[in-house]
C-alpha positions in Angstrom: 0.0 -0.1 0.1 1.4 3.4 -1.0 1.8 6.1 1.5 -1.1 8.1 -0.4 -3.3 5.0 -0.2 -2.8 4.7 3.2 -3.5 8.3 4.2 -6.7 8.1 2.2 -7.8 5.0 4.0 -7.0 6.6 7.3 -8.8 9.9 6.4 -11.9 8.1 5.6 -11.7 6.0 8.7 -11.4 9.2 10.7 -14.2 11.2 9.6 -14.9 14.4 11.5 -17.5 14.6 14.3 -20.9 15.3 13.0 -20.2 14.2 9.3 -22.4 11.1 8.2 -20.9 7.6 8.2 -20.1 6.3 4.6 -19.7 2.5 5.5 -22.7 0.6 4.7 -22.6 -1.6 7.8 -22.4 1.5 9.9 -25.0 3.7 8.2 -28.5 3.4 9.6 -30.2 4.7 6.5 -28.5 2.0 4.3 -29.1 -0.6 6.8 -32.7 0.3 6.9 -32.8 0.1 3.1 -31.1 -3.1 3.0 -33.4 -4.5 5.6 -36.5 -3.2 3.5 -35.4 -4.8 0.4 -35.0 -8.2 2.2 -38.6 -8.5 3.4 -41.9 -9.3 1.9 -44.5 -6.7 0.6 -46.5 -6.7 3.9 -43.5 -6.5 6.1 -42.1 -3.6 3.9 -45.4 -1.8 4.2 -45.3 -2.0 7.9 -41.7 -0.7 8.1 -42.3 2.2 5.6 -45.4 3.5 7.3 -44.9 7.1 8.3 -41.4 7.3 6.5 -40.6 9.8 4.1 -37.8 10.3 1.6 -36.8 13.7 3.2 -36.2 11.9 6.5 -32.9 10.9 5.0 -29.7 12.9 4.9 -28.2 11.1 2.1 -29.5 12.2 -1.2 -28.9 8.7 -2.8 -30.6 7.0 0.0 -33.4 9.4 -0.2 -33.9 8.7 -3.8 -33.9 4.9 -3.2 -36.3 5.3 -0.3 -38.8 7.1 -2.5 -38.4 4.5 -5.0 -39.2 1.8 -2.4 -42.1 3.8 -1.1 -43.5 4.1 -4.6 -43.0 0.4 -5.3 -44.7 -0.9 -2.1 -47.5 1.4 -2.4 -48.1 -0.2 -5.9 -48.2 -3.7 -4.3 -44.7 -4.7 -5.1 -42.1 -6.2 -2.7 -39.0 -3.7 -2.9 -36.4 -6.2 -4.1 -33.3 -4.8 -5.3 -34.3 -5.8 -9.0 -37.7 -4.2 -8.5 -36.1 -1.1 -7.2 -33.7 -0.9 -10.2 -36.4 -1.4 -12.7 -38.4 1.2 -11.2 -35.4 3.5 -11.4 -34.9 2.6 -15.1 -38.7 3.5 -15.9 -38.0 6.8 -14.2 -34.7 7.7 -15.8 -33.9 9.3 -19.0 -31.1 7.4 -20.7 -30.9 9.4 -23.9 -27.4 10.1 -25.3 -25.5 12.6 -23.3 -28.1 12.8 -20.6 -26.0 11.1 -18.1 -28.8 8.7 -17.4 -27.2 5.4 -18.0 -24.1 6.3 -15.8 -26.3 7.7 -12.9 -28.2 4.2 -13.3 -25.1 2.1 -13.1 -23.8 3.9 -10.2 -27.4 3.5 -8.3 -27.2 -0.2 -9.2 -24.0 -0.5 -7.7 -25.1 1.4 -4.7 -28.2 -0.8 -4.4 -26.2 -4.1 -4.6 -23.9 -3.0 -1.9 -26.8 -1.8 0.4 -28.6 -5.0 -0.1 -25.6 -7.4 0.3 -24.2 -5.5 3.4 -27.9 -5.4 4.8 -28.5 -6.6 8.5 -28.3 -10.2 9.2 -30.7 -10.3 12.3 -34.4 -10.9 11.7 -35.3 -8.2 9.3 -38.9 -7.2 10.4 -37.8 -6.8 13.9 -34.4 -5.3 13.4 -35.8 -3.0 10.6 -38.3 -1.4 13.2 -35.2 -0.7 15.4 -33.4 0.8 12.3 -36.3 2.8 11.5 -36.4 4.6 14.9 -32.6 5.0 14.5 -33.2 6.8 11.2 -35.7 9.0 12.5 -33.8 9.7 15.6 -31.1 11.1 13.2 -33.6 12.8 11.0 -34.8 14.6 14.3 -31.3 15.5 15.3 -30.7 17.0 11.9 -34.0 18.9 12.1 -33.1 20.3 15.3 -29.8 21.4 14.0 -31.2 23.0 10.9 -33.9 24.8 13.1 -31.2 26.1 15.6 -29.2 27.4 12.5 -32.2 29.4 11.2 -32.6 30.9 14.5 -29.0 32.0 14.8 -29.1 33.3 11.3 -32.3 35.2 12.0 -30.5 36.8 15.0 -27.4 37.6 13.3 -29.3 39.2 10.4 -31.0 41.5 13.1 -34.5 40.3 12.3 -37.4 41.9 13.9 -38.6 40.2 17.4 -41.7 39.0 15.8 -39.9 37.1 13.1 -37.7 35.7 15.8 -40.7 34.7 17.7 -42.2 33.0 14.7 -39.1 31.1 13.7 -38.8 29.8 17.4 -42.4 28.7 17.4 -42.0 27.2 14.0 -41.5 23.5 15.2 -44.1 21.7 13.2 -41.3 19.5 11.4 -39.5 18.8 14.8 -42.8 17.8 16.3 -43.8 15.4 13.4 -40.2 13.8 13.5 -40.4 13.4 17.2 -43.8 11.9 17.2 -42.8 9.5 14.3 -39.6 8.6 16.3 -41.6 7.7 19.3 -44.2 5.8 17.3 -41.4 3.8 15.8 -40.2 2.8 19.2 -37.6 5.5 19.9 -36.2 5.6 23.2 -36.7 2.0 23.7 -33.6 0.1 25.1 -32.4 -1.3 22.0 -30.5 -4.1 23.5 -33.5 -5.5 25.4 -35.6 -5.2 22.2 -33.0 -7.3 20.0 -32.8 -10.0 22.7 -36.6 -10.6 22.7 -36.4 -10.9 19.0 -33.7 -13.5 19.3 
């Protein structure tokens, strides 16, 4: 291994605090999608209940989740081939559109997500992963809300604007409720032991 390759490997392993994990096995969004792609249609519907593509921080994961939601709503199990076929139907692949390259990249991403999906019982573990994804979404939403408040203060916004922004917590409240409904704040190890 060259010094440059070793540095790149070390750099990717030591990500700065607050950056999203890129390793599939340690990424809750990819683990959740890997789980959903392993289950039958009825279990997928249960896992996807209350989920929205904008709950995901990764644009690729959000796109795949939207494809999975659409497939499941149409009555199909979201297997990797079904997700890829649905993506192919929605992608313009004319010359110079870049669609063929995007599909190829998406296909590789889906395969990696599926093959590195969880090995625990998917329906139960999927519920736990769903809560974890929603917890991360809630934390991102709180961070974004706080940043909007700070920006409003720094911009010397009028006090009534500050009050309105402070009270504008509809997304936060919705995410918190969906997180709680998904089993958020339960003790995960106890829940996983029951499943085993």
